[in-house]
N, C-alpha and C positions, 0 to 999 in steps of 0.2 A: 574436477580439474585433472587434466591429463598429466601423468608423471613422466618426466623426461629421464627414464632410467635405462633405456635400451640402446643408447649409442655408445661409441667409444669414449666419449667425454665423461660418462658416468663411471665412477671407480668404486668398486666394492672389494674390500679386502678381508682376508682371514689370517689371524695369527695361529699358526700350526698348519702342517701339511700332511696329516695322516689320512686314514681311511674315511673319517667323517668329512673332511674337506673334499676328498675325492668324490664321495657320493653326493655332496652338496653341489659341486661343480657340474656333475652329470645332470642334475635338475636345472641348474642355472642355464646350461646350454639350451635347454628346451625353450627358454625365454629370451635367448640371444643376449644374455647378460654376461659381461666379462667379469672374471674373478681373479684377483691378484693375491698371491700367497707369500707369506714370509715363514721360513722354516730353516733350521740349521743343517738339515740333511738334504743334500742335492738329489738323493735317490728316494726321497719320501714319496708315498703313494700319490700325492696330489701334484707333484712337481711337473710332470709332463702333460698334465691336463689344464693347468692354470694358464691364463693369458700371459702373465709374467710371474716369474719366480724370483724372490729376493732371499738371499742367504743371510740369516741373522738369528740372534737369540731372542726368543719371545719373552724372556725374563729380564732382558737388558733395556734400561730406560732409553738410551740413545738410539738403539736399533728400532725399538717400537715406535718412538717418536718420529724418526726419519721415515719409516715405512708408512706410518699412518697419516702424516700431515697433508698429503696430497689426495687423500681418499674422501669420498662422500660419506660412505658407511664402512665401519670396521666391526667385524664380529670375531668370535674366538672358537677354537676347536677344543680347547682345554682350559680349565680355570686358572692354572698356574702360570699367569702372565704378569707383566709389570703393571701394577695398578696405577702407580704414580704417573706413568706415561699416558695411560688412558684418561686420567683426570685432566692432564694438560691438553690432550687432543680434544676432549669435550670443550675445554675452555676456549680453544681457537676455532670451534665450530664444526668439528668432525662429529658425526653421529656414531656413537659407540653403543652397540647393542649385542648382548645385554650390557646395561650401563655399568660404569666403573664401580659405583657404590654397591650394586648388586653383586658383582664379582668379588668385591672386598668382603662382603658378608659370607659368601658361599665358599670361597677358597680356604677359609680358616674354619675347621670343623667346630671349634669352640665358639666362635662368633656366630656361626650358623645355628648352633644349639641355643644360644642366647636369644636369637631372633625368634625361634619357635616358642621359647618360654615367655618372652615378652609379648607375643602376639596370640597367645592361647591356642597354639597349634600343638596337637598331641604328639609327644615324642618321649623317648625314655629319659629318666633322670640321669644327670651327668655332673662331673666336677673336673676342674683343671688339675692335672696330675703332676706331682713331683716325686722323685724316687724316695723321699723321706716319709711319704704318707702311707698309711695302711689302707688296704682296699678289701672290700668284702667280696668273697667269691660265691658264685661265678660272676664274671663281668666281661666287658669288652674294652680293649685299649685301642685308640685310634690316634695316629699322629695328626697334628693339626693342619699341616699343609704338605702338599706334594704327593699324597697317596693317590693311586689310580689303579684300575684293573685288578682289584682285590689286594693290592699292596698297601701296606700301612695300617692293616687291621689285624688284631690278634684277639682270639677268644681265650680268656684266662679261666680255666675250670678248676685247677688244682694248685697246690703250693709249688709243685715242681715247675709249673708254667711261669711262676714269678721270676725264675732265673733268666727268662728270655724276653723280658720286657723291652720295648723300644726305649732308646735313650733320648730321642728327639722330643721336643715339646709336644704334649699329647693330652687327651682327655680320657677319662674313664666313664663308661656308660653302663647303666643297668642292662643286664642281658634279658632281652624280651623273649619269653617262651612262645615263639610264633608257630602257627600252623601252616601258613603260606607266606611266601615273599611275593609281593605284587608290585606293579609299576604302572603309573599313569603318565602319559605324555600330554602336556597342555601348552597352548600357545596364546600369546597376547600381542597385539600390534600397537602402534603409537596412538591410534584412535581409541584404544581401550576395548576393542573387540576381542573376545576370547573364543577359543575352540578347544575341546577336550576329546581325547581318544578313549575308546573303551579300555578297561583295565586288562592287563596281561599278567600271567603268572610266570615266575622265573624259577628254574631249578639250577643250583650251583654245583660245581665240582669241588674237589678237595683243595684246589688252588684259589677258591673263592671267586671263580669266574663263571658267568652264565654258561651252562652246558645246553639246556633246552629252554625255550620260551614258548608259551602256549597263548594263542590269541584267538578268541577271547578267553579270559580266565574263567574257570568253572567256580563261580561264586554266586551266592543268592542275590536277587535283584536289589534288595535293600543295602547289601554290602557294596554292590556296584555303584549305587547312587552316593553312598557315603564316601567312597574312594574318589570318585570324580569330583564331588563337591569339595572334598578336602584339597585336591590338587588345584582346583580353581581358587580356593581360598588362599593357598600359598602364593600363587603367582600374582593375585590381585593385591595381597598385602605387601609383597615385594615391589609392586608396581613395575614389574619387569617387562621388557620388550624382547621378544624372541620366543624360543621354545624351551620348555623346562620339563625334565624327567623327574617325577616324584616317586621315590622308592618307599614302599610301605611294608610294614609287618601286620599280618592278620592273626590275631590270637584265637584260641579255641572258643572263647566266649564272645566272639564277634567284634572285638575292639580293633581299631586301626591306629597305628603309630607311624609317624614319618620317620624313616631311617635317615636318608640323605636325599639331597636333590642335586641335579646336574643341569646347569644353565646353557644347554646346547643340545644338538642331536645326540642320541644316546643308544647304547647297545640294545636297550629294551624297546626300541622303536624301529629297528631295521625291517621287521616284517611288514611295516606299513607300505613299503615299496610295492609289494604284490597284494597285500590283504586289505588295503583301504583305498578310498577314492583319491585322497591326497596323501602323499608320503610325508614323513616327518621332515624330510629335507626340503621339499617344496614348501611345506608349511613354515619352516624357519625363514626361508627366502621371502615368502609373502609377509611374514610378521615384521622383519627388520626393514623392509621397504615400504611398510604401511600400506600394503595391498589388502583387498578383502581376503579373509582367511578361507581356506578350502574346506570342503566337506570331510569329516572324519569318519564317515560311515564305513563299517566293515563290509567288504564285498565277498569275502571268502575266508573260511577258517585257515589258520596257519600255525605251523610249528617252525621256529627258527633254531638252527643249530650253529653254534660258534665253531669255526674251523681253527683249531689250535695246533701249534707245533707239537709233535710227539715228544714224549719225555726224554728219550735217549738220543735225540738228533739235533745237531747244529750244523749249519752250512747252507749251500744252495738248495732252494726248495724244490722238492719233487712231489707232485700230487698223485698219489697212488690210489687207483680205483675211481678216478674222475669219470672215465667213459662209462663205467658200470652204473653210476648213480644218475648221470644225465639221460640215460635211456629210460628212466622211470618217469611217467607222466606226473606233472605237478611239482617237479624238483627245479628250483631256481637257484643257480650258483652265482655268488658274488666273490671274486678273488680281488684282493686289495693291492696287488702289484708289488708286494714285498719280495725282494730277490732272495733273501736268506731267511731260514727258519731257525728257531731255538725253542726249548721247552716252554709250552704254554703261551707262545707268542700268538696274538690274533692275526691270522693269515687271510681270513675271509669268513663268510657265513653262507649257509644254505637255508632257504625258506621252502618248506613243503606246504603246498596248498591242496585242500580237498574239501568237498562239501561235508564230509564226515570227519569230525575231530579225531575219532578213534582210528580211522584209516590214516590220517595225517601223522598221528603219533607212531603208528606201525611203520610207516615209510621212513620217518625220521630216525628210528632205531636202526633201520637198514643203512641209511646214509652214514650214521655215526660209526657203524661197524665196518663199512667198506672203504670210506674215504679217509686216507691217512696222509699226513704231511710229514715227509721224511727228507733226509739229505743224502 
C-alpha cells in the first residue's frame, strides 16, 4: 500500500530543536517531508530549517499536547519530555515514536536499570541511593532524570569524592573496569523489521564527552556479533519503534555490559552520514514512518571528532582554523548553527573518511589540533 506521507497534509513533529533535529530535517528534505519543531529557544539549530517552529517547553503538559494533537507522527530529540502528554496524544490517535512507555522507562536511569535486570540484559549492579546509605568504593553515581552530554554522572573513587555527591534522586552503580567503550545503533519499524549498524568505539574527554569515535571498532568478530546481537535484543525487548543507541562496556575478559541507551539519533551515530549507505537520521525517519529500513553497510572507514567550545571562551562563536582543515581530502564538516560558544558546548562535528583507519586517525588528530572554537 502506498503511504501518503509526502504532502503538506502529513504532519511530522519533533520535540526539541537542537542539532539532532537539524540533521534529521536535512534528511527529511530529501524525501520532501515537512518537519514541525517545538522548542523554547527561537535561535535553536533546527528553528530556521523546520517547516514551522512553535515556541514551547517540551516538559510542559499543555505545550506538548497543543503541539502534538494535530500531528500524524511525533518523535523526540531528547528523552526529558512530558510523558503524560505523550500518553494522551497516543490515546487520541497520534503516533508517538519512540512510544511514551519506552521513554518513561529510559528517561529514569533507575527504571532503565530495572528493565535490564528484569529482562536478563547484562548491565552493572545498582541500587537507588539516599544520602544516609553507605556505598562501597569505587562506584558511579548517576542522577535519575535530566542528565545529558556527560552531565549527571560522577565516578566516586575515594572518600574525598563523597563530599561532592549529587543531591538529586540518583542511583549508585558498580564501576565496571572496562577496556573499551562501544556503541551500537539499531533501528526497528512498526512492522517489526530491524536493522543494526556495525559497532563503533568511543574515546571520551575529561568532561565525559565523546572526543573521538572510530568506525568500525577494532574488536574481534565474535565481540562484534555479541554487541550487535545485544543491541537487537534490547530494542526487541523494548518493542521500541525508532532508532536506539546502545552504549556498551567491553571488559578485558571479553564481557559486554549495557551502560545506557538513548532512544533517538545519537552522537555515536553521526559518522553514518558519510560512512554508511543509510545515515542514522534517514534510518530514524524510515523507522517512525514504517518505511523499509535502509542498508547499514559501511562504505568507508571514519573517525568522528566532536567540535566543542574551548575551555576559556564564551560569546559569539569564531571557527579558527576551518579553512586549514577543509583543504584536507576526506574531511567533512558539520556546523550546528549555534551562534554562541561556551566551554565544552557541542558546536559541530567533523568526520574524517579514508580507506585506511590509521590514516583517518592521523588526519583526525590534525583536525583536533587545528580547529578551535573561540569567541
